[in-house]
C-alpha positions as CSV (number, residue, x, y, z in Angstrom):
1,M,4.0,13.8,-33.5
2,D,4.1,13.7,-37.2
3,N,7.7,14.9,-37.2
4,E,8.7,12.3,-34.7
5,T,7.4,9.5,-36.9
6,S,8.4,10.9,-40.3
7,T,11.2,8.5,-40.8
8,V,9.1,5.4,-40.0
9,P,8.3,3.6,-43.2
10,D,4.7,3.8,-44.2
11,T,4.3,0.0,-44.3
12,V,5.7,-0.4,-40.9
13,R,3.6,2.4,-39.4
14,T,0.5,1.0,-41.0
15,R,1.0,-2.6,-39.8
16,V,2.0,-1.6,-36.3
17,C,-1.0,0.8,-35.9
18,Y,-3.5,-1.8,-37.2
19,L,-2.0,-4.4,-35.0
20,F,-2.3,-2.3,-31.9
21,A,-5.8,-1.2,-32.9
22,A,-6.8,-4.8,-32.8
23,L,-5.0,-5.4,-29.5
24,Y,-6.7,-2.4,-27.9
25,L,-10.1,-3.7,-29.1
26,L,-9.3,-7.1,-27.6
27,A,-8.1,-5.4,-24.3
28,S,-11.3,-3.4,-24.2
29,I,-13.5,-6.5,-24.5
30,L,-11.5,-8.4,-21.8
31,T,-11.4,-5.4,-19.5
32,V,-15.1,-4.7,-19.7
33,T,-16.0,-8.4,-19.3
34,T,-13.7,-9.2,-16.3
35,N,-14.4,-6.0,-14.4
36,G,-18.1,-6.1,-15.3
37,L,-18.4,-9.6,-13.8
38,L,-16.5,-8.5,-10.7
39,L,-18.8,-5.5,-10.2
40,L,-21.9,-7.7,-10.7
41,V,-20.8,-10.2,-8.1
42,I,-19.9,-7.5,-5.6
43,F,-23.3,-5.8,-6.2
44,K,-25.3,-9.0,-5.8
45,D,-23.1,-10.2,-2.9
46,P,-25.0,-13.5,-2.4
47,L,-22.9,-14.6,0.6
48,Q,-22.9,-11.1,2.1
49,C,-19.1,-11.1,2.3
50,F,-18.3,-7.9,0.5
51,R,-19.7,-5.5,3.1
52,R,-16.3,-4.2,4.0
53,P,-14.4,-1.0,3.1
54,F,-11.8,-3.2,1.3
55,A,-14.6,-4.3,-1.1
56,V,-15.7,-0.7,-1.6
57,F,-12.2,0.2,-2.8
58,I,-12.1,-2.9,-5.0
59,A,-15.4,-1.9,-6.5
60,G,-14.1,1.7,-7.1
61,L,-11.0,0.3,-8.8
62,A,-13.1,-2.1,-10.9
63,T,-15.4,0.7,-12.0
64,T,-12.3,2.8,-13.0
65,D,-10.9,-0.2,-14.9
66,F,-14.3,-0.8,-16.5
67,L,-14.2,2.8,-17.8
68,F,-10.6,2.2,-18.9
69,G,-11.8,-0.6,-21.2
70,A,-15.1,0.9,-22.3
71,V,-13.9,4.4,-23.1
72,G,-10.1,4.6,-23.0
73,D,-9.2,1.4,-25.0
74,T,-11.9,1.9,-27.6
75,I,-10.9,5.5,-28.3
76,T,-7.3,4.5,-28.4
77,A,-8.2,1.8,-30.9
78,K,-9.9,4.4,-33.1
79,N,-6.8,6.6,-32.8
80,K,-4.6,3.7,-34.0
81,I,-6.7,3.3,-37.1
82,Y,-6.2,7.0,-37.8
83,C,-2.5,6.4,-37.2
84,A,-2.5,3.7,-39.8
85,M,-3.9,6.2,-42.3
86,N,-1.2,8.8,-41.2
87,E,-3.8,11.0,-39.6
88,D,-4.2,12.5,-36.1
89,G,-7.4,11.3,-34.5
90,E,-6.6,12.4,-30.9
91,T,-9.1,14.9,-29.4
92,T,-9.3,17.0,-26.3
93,F,-11.9,14.6,-24.9
94,Y,-9.4,11.7,-25.3
95,Y,-6.6,13.5,-23.4
96,V,-9.0,14.4,-20.6
97,M,-10.4,10.9,-20.2
98,D,-6.9,9.4,-20.6
99,Y,-5.4,11.4,-17.7
100,F,-8.6,11.0,-15.6
101,I,-8.8,7.2,-15.8
102,D,-5.0,6.6,-15.4
103,N,-4.7,8.9,-12.4
104,S,-7.9,7.6,-10.8
105,A,-6.5,4.1,-10.9
106,T,-3.2,5.2,-9.4
107,V,-4.8,7.3,-6.6
108,L,-7.2,4.4,-5.7
109,V,-4.3,1.9,-5.5
110,V,-2.6,4.3,-3.0
111,A,-5.9,4.7,-1.1
112,L,-6.3,0.9,-1.0
113,S,-2.7,0.6,0.3
114,V,-3.5,3.1,3.2
115,D,-6.7,1.1,3.9
116,R,-4.7,-2.1,4.3
117,L,-2.1,-0.4,6.5
118,L,-4.8,0.7,8.9
119,A,-6.4,-2.7,8.9
120,V,-3.1,-4.5,9.6
121,A,-1.4,-2.0,11.9
122,F,-4.4,-0.7,13.8
123,P,-7.0,-3.5,13.6
124,I,-9.2,-2.4,16.5
125,F,-9.3,1.2,15.4
126,Y,-10.0,0.1,11.9
127,R,-12.9,-2.1,12.8
128,C,-14.5,0.5,15.1
129,T,-13.9,3.6,13.0
130,V,-13.6,2.9,9.3
131,R,-17.0,2.3,7.5
132,N,-18.1,1.6,4.0
133,T,-19.3,5.2,3.7
134,H,-15.8,6.4,4.5
135,A,-14.3,4.2,1.8
136,A,-17.0,5.3,-0.7
137,L,-16.3,9.0,0.1
138,V,-12.5,8.4,-0.6
139,V,-13.3,6.8,-3.9
140,V,-15.5,9.7,-5.0
141,C,-12.8,12.2,-3.9
142,A,-10.2,10.3,-5.9
143,W,-12.4,10.6,-9.0
144,V,-13.1,14.3,-8.4
145,Y,-9.4,15.0,-7.9
146,S,-8.3,13.1,-11.0
147,L,-10.9,14.8,-13.1
148,S,-9.9,18.2,-11.8
149,F,-6.3,17.5,-12.5
150,S,-7.0,16.3,-16.0
151,L,-9.0,19.5,-16.8
152,I,-5.9,21.6,-15.9
153,Q,-4.4,20.7,-19.3
154,L,-7.2,22.7,-20.9
155,T,-5.7,25.9,-19.4
156,N,-2.6,27.7,-20.6
157,V,-0.2,25.5,-18.6
158,P,2.7,24.4,-20.8
159,E,2.5,20.8,-21.8
160,D,6.0,19.9,-20.7
161,I,5.4,21.3,-17.2
162,Y,2.0,19.5,-16.9
163,D,3.4,16.2,-18.0
164,T,6.4,16.5,-15.6
165,V,4.2,17.3,-12.7
166,D,1.8,14.4,-13.7
167,V,4.7,11.8,-13.9
168,H,6.3,12.8,-10.6
169,L,3.0,13.2,-8.7
170,H,1.1,10.2,-10.0
171,V,3.9,7.8,-10.8
172,T,7.1,8.6,-8.9
173,F,5.6,9.9,-5.7
174,A,2.6,7.5,-5.7
175,L,4.7,4.3,-6.2
176,T,7.3,5.4,-3.7
177,T,4.6,6.1,-1.1
178,T,2.9,2.7,-1.7
179,G,6.3,1.0,-1.5
180,I,7.0,2.5,1.9
181,I,3.4,1.6,3.1
182,Y,3.9,-2.1,2.1
183,C,7.3,-2.2,3.9
184,I,5.5,-1.1,7.0
185,I,2.7,-3.6,6.4
186,Y,5.3,-6.4,6.0
187,R,7.1,-5.6,9.2
188,T,3.7,-5.3,11.1
189,I,2.6,-8.7,9.8
190,R,5.8,-10.4,10.9
191,K,5.5,-9.0,14.4
192,R,1.9,-10.0,14.8
193,R,2.6,-13.4,13.4
194,K,5.2,-14.0,16.1
195,F,2.7,-12.9,18.7
196,F,0.1,-15.4,17.5
197,L,2.6,-18.2,17.1
198,G,3.6,-17.7,20.7
199,A,0.0,-17.6,21.9
200,N,-1.0,-20.9,20.2
201,E,-0.4,-23.0,23.3
202,T,-2.7,-20.9,25.4
203,A,-5.1,-19.9,22.7
204,T,-8.6,-18.9,23.8
205,R,-11.7,-18.5,21.7
206,R,-11.2,-14.7,21.4
207,T,-7.5,-15.3,20.4
208,N,-8.6,-17.7,17.7
209,Q,-11.1,-15.2,16.4
210,R,-8.4,-12.5,16.3
211,L,-6.1,-14.9,14.5
212,K,-8.7,-15.5,11.9
213,S,-9.2,-11.8,11.5
214,F,-5.4,-11.3,11.2
215,K,-5.2,-14.0,8.5
216,S,-8.0,-12.4,6.6
217,E,-6.4,-8.9,6.7
218,K,-3.1,-10.5,5.7
219,E,-4.7,-12.1,2.6
220,S,-6.3,-8.8,1.7
221,A,-3.0,-6.9,2.1
222,L,-1.3,-9.5,-0.2
223,T,-4.0,-9.1,-2.8
224,A,-3.7,-5.3,-2.7
225,F,0.1,-5.7,-3.0
226,L,-0.3,-7.9,-6.1
227,I,-2.6,-5.2,-7.6
228,L,0.1,-2.6,-6.9
229,L,2.8,-4.9,-8.4
230,A,0.8,-5.3,-11.6
231,L,0.5,-1.5,-11.8
232,V,4.3,-1.0,-11.3
233,M,5.2,-3.6,-13.9
234,T,3.0,-2.0,-16.5
235,Q,4.4,1.5,-15.6
236,I,8.1,0.7,-15.8
237,P,8.3,0.5,-19.6
238,Y,6.3,3.7,-19.9
239,L,8.7,5.5,-17.5
240,A,11.7,4.1,-19.4
241,M,10.4,5.6,-22.6
242,I,9.9,9.0,-20.9
243,V,13.5,9.0,-19.7
244,L,14.6,8.0,-23.2
245,R,12.6,10.7,-24.8
246,A,14.1,13.3,-22.5
247,N,17.7,12.2,-23.1
248,C,17.8,11.0,-26.7
249,K,16.1,13.4,-29.1
250,S,17.6,11.6,-32.1
251,C,15.8,8.4,-31.0
252,L,12.4,10.0,-31.5
253,V,12.4,9.6,-35.3
254,T,13.6,6.0,-35.4
255,T,11.4,3.0,-36.2
256,W,12.5,1.0,-33.1
257,Y,11.5,3.9,-30.8
258,F,8.1,4.1,-32.5
259,I,7.5,0.4,-31.9
260,C,8.7,0.5,-28.3
261,Q,6.6,3.5,-27.5
262,E,3.5,1.7,-28.8
263,C,4.3,-1.4,-26.7
264,A,4.9,0.7,-23.6
265,D,1.6,2.6,-24.1
266,F,-0.3,-0.7,-24.6
267,L,1.1,-2.3,-21.4
268,L,-0.6,0.5,-19.4
269,C,-4.0,-1.2,-20.1
270,V,-2.8,-4.6,-18.9
271,S,-3.3,-3.9,-15.2
272,A,-7.0,-3.1,-15.8
273,I,-7.3,-6.7,-17.1
274,A,-5.1,-8.2,-14.4
275,N,-6.8,-6.6,-11.4
276,P,-10.1,-8.5,-11.4
277,V,-8.2,-11.8,-12.2
278,L,-5.9,-11.2,-9.3
279,Y,-8.8,-10.5,-7.0
280,G,-10.7,-13.5,-8.1
281,W,-7.7,-15.7,-7.7
282,R,-6.7,-14.5,-4.3
283,V,-10.1,-14.0,-2.6
284,K,-12.0,-17.3,-2.0
285,Q,-15.2,-15.4,-1.1
286,F,-15.3,-14.0,-4.6
287,Q,-14.8,-17.4,-6.1
288,R,-17.7,-18.8,-4.1
289,S,-19.9,-15.8,-4.8
290,F,-19.1,-16.1,-8.5
291,M,-20.2,-19.7,-8.4
292,V,-23.5,-18.8,-6.6
293,V,-24.3,-15.9,-9.0
294,F,-23.5,-17.7,-12.3
295,C,-23.8,-21.4,-11.5
296,G,-26.3,-21.4,-8.7
297,K,-24.1,-23.7,-6.6
298,K,-25.1,-22.6,-3.1
299,T,-24.3,-25.6,-0.9
300,R,-24.9,-26.2,2.7
301,N,-21.2,-25.5,3.4
302,T,-21.4,-22.0,1.9
303,E,-24.5,-21.3,4.1
304,L,-22.6,-22.5,7.2
305,E,-19.6,-20.3,6.2
306,K,-21.9,-17.3,5.7
307,S,-23.5,-17.8,9.1
308,R,-20.1,-18.4,10.7
309,D,-18.6,-15.2,9.1
310,T,-21.6,-13.1,10.2
311,T,-21.3,-14.4,13.8
312,F,-17.5,-13.8,13.7
313,E,-17.9,-10.2,12.5
314,K,-20.4,-9.4,15.3
315,T,-18.0,-10.9,17.9
316,L,-15.2,-8.7,16.6
317,E,-17.4,-5.6,16.9
318,L,-18.1,-6.5,20.5
319,D,-14.3,-6.8,21.1
């Protein structure tokens, strides 16, 4: 690493490293705050609207993002201060946690995509079979897998081989798989929407209930897609730098490469901030629950909606 940055002027390296140390600290505060508030609202669940597998996956992703801000961003900020002093502050613990948190977020986004595919394409099977405990088990398995994979780097596996497998498995393959999944979800939603549009004239109470369920799953699928999109947009610059590093060895010692690499690395933490914002923006139940928890605004309308949603869920189970 020192050789790669040897031609970067000391003043430039110092300013850039101190700048990104401050940005990582700010990102840590924002990530911990937004994801902490989201987890608190889901835990309290004042309107009892988060008792679904989708909410369990969101909670798992929020927990991972919370760790990203509390551990990953703070350690990276410390490393950037060492960078400004032209010292190497990176430790084995940092590498293990970095791979563990990054890969956990990616695996959970893939699991969330599969959950939305089952909910949209096989709604009856999903409601009758998939439970919160199943979603929680998947979240735990994702964490165990990611931690196990991150510990492999402590063995004698060559770093280049490990990084190549990591990129292709947790970036290329994961993003390709989720892309295919959302194409299937999109086609399924279009077909089901045509069915409900054709049934509007002869709509029964049960049809209306299923239409409401379809709209809810559609909104959840769109929310999950936006979370995936945020992940993809933050991964693209990182992938571009990997390709550049593999094909332009002379670029590694330039100042512009050093700055671009720092920017690409920092963008990886943006999705952890964006995820709870996207969820709060897209899901009205979270907005109402947030108001109840922090503002105490529990109106008669929210009570009626809570009662209506509970009755609706019981009716769907009977179907």
